[in-house]
N, CA, C and O of each residue as an XYZ file, in Angstrom:
448
protein
N     -40.578    -67.470    -24.351
C     -40.044    -66.273    -23.688
C     -38.574    -66.206    -24.371
O     -38.372    -67.134    -25.154
N     -37.612    -65.368    -24.233
C     -36.530    -65.200    -25.097
C     -35.324    -66.648    -24.126
O     -35.467    -67.575    -23.328
N     -34.255    -65.982    -24.884
C     -32.880    -67.077    -24.704
C     -31.956    -66.095    -23.901
O     -30.768    -66.088    -24.221
N     -32.348    -65.316    -22.952
C     -31.513    -64.090    -22.500
C     -31.136    -64.828    -21.347
O     -32.101    -65.164    -20.661
N     -29.848    -65.236    -20.861
C     -29.602    -65.583    -19.593
C     -29.438    -64.486    -18.747
O     -28.666    -63.652    -19.222
N     -30.034    -64.121    -17.342
C     -29.280    -62.885    -16.780
C     -28.462    -63.364    -15.588
O     -28.014    -62.406    -14.959
N     -28.101    -64.650    -15.039
C     -26.780    -64.547    -14.223
C     -25.785    -64.873    -15.437
O     -26.098    -65.192    -16.584
N     -24.321    -64.688    -14.811
C     -22.947    -64.983    -15.690
C     -22.782    -66.200    -15.065
O     -23.107    -66.680    -13.979
N     -22.089    -66.629    -16.212
C     -21.539    -68.050    -16.297
C     -20.459    -68.310    -15.146
O     -19.815    -67.397    -14.629
N     -20.324    -69.780    -14.772
C     -19.741    -69.988    -13.575
C     -18.228    -69.672    -14.172
O     -18.033    -69.795    -15.381
N     -17.361    -69.336    -13.444
C     -15.901    -69.449    -14.444
C     -15.727    -70.920    -13.832
O     -16.298    -71.542    -12.936
N     -14.417    -71.262    -14.942
C     -13.554    -72.356    -14.871
C     -12.954    -72.664    -13.776
O     -12.156    -71.884    -13.257
N     -13.267    -73.931    -13.221
C     -11.821    -74.030    -12.295
C     -10.741    -74.187    -12.801
O     -10.741    -74.435    -14.006
N      -9.471    -74.104    -12.106
C      -7.870    -73.809    -12.442
C      -7.931    -74.803    -12.802
O      -8.792    -75.585    -12.400
N      -6.766    -75.199    -13.946
C      -6.134    -76.183    -14.233
C      -5.172    -76.726    -13.433
O      -4.374    -75.899    -12.992
N      -5.008    -77.814    -13.123
C      -4.886    -79.022    -12.179
C      -3.519    -79.310    -12.382
O      -3.430    -79.765    -13.522
N      -2.381    -79.269    -11.830
C      -0.772    -79.453    -12.443
C      -0.667    -81.325    -12.270
O      -1.117    -82.022    -11.361
N      -0.036    -81.667    -13.293
C      -0.166    -82.816    -13.726
C       0.968    -83.369    -12.391
O       2.051    -82.851    -12.119
N       0.320    -84.559    -11.708
C       0.661    -85.542    -10.586
C       1.789    -85.901    -11.373
O       1.921    -85.988    -12.594
N       2.873    -86.166    -10.076
C       4.262    -86.869    -11.040
C       5.404    -86.247    -10.276
O       5.305    -85.172     -9.683
N       6.534    -87.013    -10.327
C       7.752    -86.183    -10.023
C       7.973    -84.871    -10.428
O       7.962    -84.779    -11.656
N       8.137    -83.990     -9.939
C       8.982    -82.758    -10.433
C       9.816    -82.826    -10.894
O      10.679    -83.627    -10.535
N      10.000    -81.807    -12.180
C      10.846    -81.777    -12.937
C      12.587    -81.537    -12.189
O      12.647    -80.715    -11.274
N      13.563    -82.069    -12.499
C      14.662    -81.631    -12.107
C      15.052    -80.084    -11.978
O      14.659    -79.618    -13.047
N      15.567    -79.132    -11.299
C      16.026    -77.676    -11.682
C      16.941    -77.483    -12.460
O      17.949    -78.089    -12.099
N      17.071    -76.912    -13.379
C      17.708    -76.445    -14.818
C      19.036    -76.056    -14.162
O      19.108    -75.298    -13.195
N      20.272    -76.743    -14.874
C      21.325    -76.598    -14.706
C      22.123    -75.017    -14.885
O      22.334    -74.797    -16.077
N      22.568    -73.970    -14.034
C      22.677    -72.630    -14.990
C      23.902    -72.520    -14.667
O      24.358    -71.389    -14.839
N      24.963    -73.680    -14.052
C      26.276    -73.528    -13.791
C      26.951    -72.495    -12.629
O      26.362    -71.744    -11.852
N      28.259    -72.709    -12.779
C      28.379    -71.982    -11.805
C      29.748    -70.564    -11.907
O      30.894    -70.818    -12.279
N      29.383    -69.450    -11.583
C      30.436    -68.372    -12.166
C      32.344    -68.604    -11.642
O      33.337    -68.261    -12.283
N      32.273    -69.259    -10.351
C      33.699    -69.457     -9.900
C      34.149    -70.333    -10.808
O      35.344    -70.266    -11.099
N      33.287    -71.364    -11.467
C      33.543    -72.394    -11.921
C      34.242    -71.816    -13.548
O      35.333    -72.113    -14.034
N      33.178    -70.923    -14.103
C      34.015    -70.039    -14.882
C      35.140    -69.345    -15.178
O      35.525    -69.165    -16.333
N      35.796    -68.868    -14.028
C      36.678    -67.931    -13.973
C      37.746    -68.930    -13.926
O      38.575    -68.844    -14.832
N      37.882    -69.736    -13.177
C      38.673    -70.910    -12.702
C      38.873    -71.654    -14.231
O      39.970    -72.095    -14.574
N      38.130    -71.700    -14.763
C      38.209    -72.362    -16.356
C      39.105    -71.423    -17.301
O      40.072    -71.663    -18.024
N      38.352    -70.194    -16.986
C      39.651    -69.027    -17.871
C      40.740    -69.229    -17.585
O      41.598    -69.722    -18.318
N      40.901    -68.757    -16.107
C      42.257    -68.917    -15.894
C      43.074    -70.044    -16.196
O      44.220    -69.686    -16.467
N      42.859    -71.581    -16.261
C      43.139    -72.529    -16.882
C      43.447    -72.681    -17.906
O      44.512    -73.196    -18.247
N      42.580    -72.264    -18.637
C      42.445    -72.217    -20.567
C      44.028    -71.021    -20.641
O      45.044    -71.351    -21.252
N      43.924    -70.011    -20.077
C      44.748    -69.228    -20.088
C      45.895    -69.651    -20.251
O      46.479    -69.610    -21.334
N      46.490    -70.230    -18.930
C      47.716    -70.418    -18.653
C      48.346    -71.765    -18.985
O      49.553    -71.967    -18.847
N      47.612    -72.542    -19.362
C      47.397    -73.939    -19.939
C      47.970    -73.738    -21.506
O      48.841    -74.408    -22.060
N      47.427    -72.933    -21.891
C      47.397    -72.299    -23.383
C      48.479    -72.122    -23.750
O      49.193    -72.649    -24.602
N      48.621    -71.099    -22.851
C      50.318    -70.130    -23.399
C      51.436    -71.009    -22.605
O      52.562    -70.520    -22.695
N      51.357    -72.109    -21.908
C      52.559    -72.763    -21.526
C      52.630    -73.660    -22.635
O      53.756    -73.880    -23.081
N      51.469    -74.324    -23.267
C      51.633    -75.228    -24.654
C      52.106    -74.485    -25.617
O      52.723    -75.109    -26.480
N      52.003    -73.144    -25.777
C      52.343    -72.142    -26.833
C      53.872    -71.754    -26.873
O      54.286    -71.332    -27.953
N      54.917    -71.865    -25.628
C      55.749    -71.609    -25.401
C      56.803    -72.058    -26.429
O      57.592    -71.304    -26.998
N      56.707    -73.411    -26.591
C      57.883    -74.221    -27.402
C      57.725    -73.588    -29.072
O      58.720    -73.532    -29.794
N      56.208    -73.085    -29.609
C      56.838    -72.445    -30.905
C      56.794    -70.733    -30.120
O      56.033    -70.140    -29.355
N      57.771    -70.503    -30.665
C      58.096    -69.081    -30.666
C      57.450    -68.073    -31.439
O      57.334    -66.912    -31.046
N      56.937    -68.585    -32.768
C      56.202    -67.271    -33.587
C      54.879    -67.448    -32.957
O      54.157    -66.457    -33.070
N      54.414    -68.369    -32.374
C      53.051    -68.696    -31.747
C      52.527    -68.419    -30.373
O      51.430    -68.778    -29.946
N      53.759    -67.502    -29.507
C      53.942    -67.248    -28.102
C      52.734    -66.175    -28.067
O      51.653    -66.289    -27.489
N      53.178    -65.189    -28.784
C      52.237    -64.002    -28.534
C      50.919    -63.644    -29.166
O      50.298    -62.581    -29.165
N      50.633    -64.920    -29.753
C      49.166    -65.020    -30.464
C      48.029    -65.160    -29.331
O      48.099    -65.934    -28.376
N      46.968    -64.272    -29.607
C      45.873    -64.417    -28.416
C      45.371    -65.531    -29.148
O      44.366    -65.342    -29.833
N      46.010    -66.901    -29.118
C      44.939    -68.095    -29.240
C      44.403    -68.682    -27.572
O      43.305    -69.169    -27.304
N      45.122    -68.535    -26.986
C      44.031    -68.766    -25.429
C      43.055    -67.634    -25.235
O      41.969    -68.021    -24.804
N      43.143    -66.501    -25.414
C      42.110    -65.546    -25.253
C      40.988    -65.925    -26.496
O      39.796    -65.890    -26.190
N      41.233    -66.155    -27.388
C      40.065    -66.654    -28.073
C      39.794    -68.026    -28.028
O      39.403    -68.481    -29.103
N      39.887    -68.831    -27.087
C      39.834    -69.993    -26.913
C      38.559    -69.969    -25.948
O      37.690    -70.836    -26.039
N      38.478    -68.600    -24.727
C      37.981    -68.543    -23.352
C      36.633    -67.673    -24.260
O      35.634    -67.489    -23.565
N      36.585    -67.363    -25.119
C      35.646    -66.223    -25.590
C      34.814    -67.531    -26.400
O      33.603    -67.575    -26.183
N      35.486    -68.748    -27.455
C      34.706    -69.579    -27.704
C      33.854    -70.549    -26.907
O      32.799    -71.106    -27.212
N      34.790    -70.620    -25.509
C      34.399    -71.765    -24.324
C      32.846    -71.055    -23.651
O      31.811    -71.625    -23.303
N      33.285    -69.344    -23.656
C      32.326    -68.683    -23.323
C      30.411    -69.021    -24.263
O      29.323    -69.364    -23.800
N      30.766    -68.770    -25.319
C      30.147    -68.675    -26.152
C      28.786    -70.258    -26.465
O      27.591    -70.282    -26.757
N      29.893    -71.396    -26.181
C      29.801    -72.881    -26.241
C      28.840    -72.978    -24.795
O      27.867    -73.732    -24.786
N      29.230    -72.076    -23.470
C      28.505    -72.462    -22.914
C      27.455    -71.649    -22.586
O      26.737    -71.902    -21.619
N      27.286    -70.661    -23.320
C      25.761    -70.285    -23.498
C      24.946    -70.798    -24.011
O      23.828    -70.990    -23.533
N      25.462    -71.250    -25.481
C      24.616    -72.229    -26.265
C      24.049    -73.339    -25.693
O      22.964    -73.763    -26.093
N      24.563    -73.775    -24.942
C      24.242    -75.040    -24.131
C      23.427    -74.878    -22.936
O      23.389    -75.800    -22.121
N      22.867    -73.964    -22.772
C      22.192    -73.264    -21.438
C      22.664    -73.311    -19.913
O      22.241    -73.686    -18.819
N      24.009    -72.594    -20.593
C      24.372    -72.848    -19.251
C      25.209    -71.281    -18.960
O      26.297    -70.964    -19.439
N      24.729    -70.821    -18.449
C      24.816    -69.150    -19.045
C      25.746    -68.680    -17.770
O      26.568    -67.857    -18.172
N      25.890    -68.957    -16.261
C      26.565    -68.622    -15.075
C      28.006    -68.888    -15.301
O      28.925    -68.104    -15.065
N      28.126    -70.507    -15.956
C      29.762    -70.388    -16.138
C      29.936    -69.550    -17.601
O      31.052    -69.076    -17.818
N      28.942    -69.363    -18.547
C      29.818    -68.240    -19.531
C      30.286    -67.187    -19.102
O      31.295    -66.649    -19.558
N      29.610    -66.771    -18.181
C      29.982    -65.362    -17.496
C      31.315    -65.503    -16.598
O      32.346    -64.830    -16.578
N      30.942    -66.530    -15.930
C      32.084    -66.738    -15.737
C      33.646    -66.629    -16.325
O      34.728    -66.175    -15.951
N      33.160    -67.236    -17.327
C      34.492    -67.095    -18.398
C      35.035    -66.100    -18.991
O      36.232    -65.922    -19.220
N      33.712    -65.119    -19.367
C      34.318    -63.782    -19.595
C      34.753    -63.046    -18.213
O      35.858    -62.505    -18.229
N      34.035    -62.979    -17.095
C      34.190    -62.256    -15.802
C      36.222    -62.799    -15.885
O      37.098    -61.936    -15.948
N      36.539    -64.339    -15.863
C      37.683    -64.524    -15.550
C      38.712    -64.295    -16.853
O      39.890    -64.622    -16.710
N      38.225    -63.690    -18.210
C      39.295    -63.056    -19.127
C      39.369    -61.528    -18.685
O      40.429    -60.921    -18.840
N      38.320    -60.935    -18.168
C      38.278    -59.500    -17.560
C      39.586    -59.547    -16.575
O      40.572    -58.812    -16.634
N      39.323    -60.623    -15.644
C      40.314    -60.623    -14.585
C      41.594    -60.819    -15.083
O      42.485    -60.260    -14.443
N      41.935    -61.490    -16.093
C      43.477    -61.759    -16.824
C      43.409    -60.754    -17.202
O      44.547    -60.413    -16.879
N      42.928    -59.745    -17.742
C      43.521    -58.666    -18.638
C      43.829    -57.623    -17.335
O      44.885    -56.991    -17.361
N      42.936    -57.456    -16.245
C      43.359    -56.357    -15.266
C      44.481    -56.702    -14.762
O      45.241    -55.786    -14.449
N      44.942    -58.199    -14.521
C      46.499    -58.599    -13.717
C      47.534    -58.143    -14.684
O      48.485    -57.438    -14.343
N      47.303    -58.614    -16.054
C      48.322    -57.944    -17.133
C      48.610    -56.495    -16.932
O      49.719    -56.080    -16.596
N      47.611    -55.771    -17.143
C      47.423    -54.514    -16.870
C      48.000    -53.836    -15.936
O      48.714    -52.861    -16.167
N      47.737    -54.303    -14.745
C      48.368    -53.612    -13.507
C      49.899    -54.324    -13.750
O      50.855    -53.606    -13.456
N      50.141    -55.454    -14.178
C      51.750    -55.662    -14.316
C      52.412    -55.043    -15.008
O      53.604    -54.828    -14.789
N      51.817    -54.658    -15.921
C      52.317    -53.423    -16.944
C      52.608    -52.221    -16.305
O      53.718    -51.748    -16.549
N      51.888    -51.624    -15.557
C      51.484    -50.515    -14.840
C      52.802    -50.342    -14.059
O      53.693    -49.497    -14.141
N      52.624    -51.454    -13.253
C      54.070    -51.689    -11.715
C      55.234    -51.699    -12.546
O      55.990    -50.840    -12.091
N      55.873    -52.389    -13.793
C      56.613    -52.038    -14.425
C      57.040    -51.049    -14.652
O      58.116    -50.734    -14.144
N      56.320    -50.134    -15.550
C      56.265    -48.739    -16.253
C      56.661    -47.807    -14.809
O      57.338    -46.778    -14.802
N      56.257    -48.243    -14.038
C      56.516    -47.409    -12.359
C      57.980    -47.168    -12.194
O      58.612    -46.132    -12.400
N      58.383    -48.313    -11.788
C      59.595    -49.019    -11.310
C      60.737    -48.802    -12.238
O      61.897    -48.578    -11.891
N      60.220    -48.905    -13.630
C      61.588    -48.456    -14.615
C      61.526    -47.102    -14.865
O      62.569    -46.738    -15.409
N      60.659    -46.110    -14.678
C      60.750    -44.488    -14.561
C      60.978    -43.788    -13.434
O      61.135    -42.569    -13.370
N      61.003    -44.839    -12.223
C      61.550    -44.215    -11.182
C      62.839    -44.328    -10.755
O      63.370    -43.739     -9.813
N      63.405    -45.286    -11.664
C      64.747    -45.587    -11.174
C      65.240    -47.227    -10.354
O      66.318    -47.642     -9.928
N      63.794    -47.841    -10.422
C      63.644    -48.950     -9.572
C      64.496    -50.052     -9.854
O      64.697    -50.943     -9.028
N      65.200    -50.021    -11.420
C      65.706    -51.357    -12.037
C      66.824    -51.031    -11.353
O      67.276    -52.175    -11.394
N      67.624    -50.452    -10.777
C      69.496    -50.226    -11.021
C      69.612    -51.291    -10.264
O      70.727    -51.737     -9.994
């Protein structure tokens, strides 16, 4: 007779997961820690630059926050990197609000 099989082949059993200790969860970081770290870098950076009059208004601490965010992303801790960028955005928002408040006081005659 011929070699034709009428029955379909039996499916293979699913692979058995390796026994042993489960791997620890991957560290992803914390957004709150990133925001706090951004504020800390900015405040301490500008305080340390105050004695150097020429460097007081350079955006060195802001660049350090960006570099720190890139480092955290590269190390596989993305939530802390996101927190650093959110912290930088919150610092810029506070600065914008302070400038707007001072502008409003100046032009409304509130600085008498």
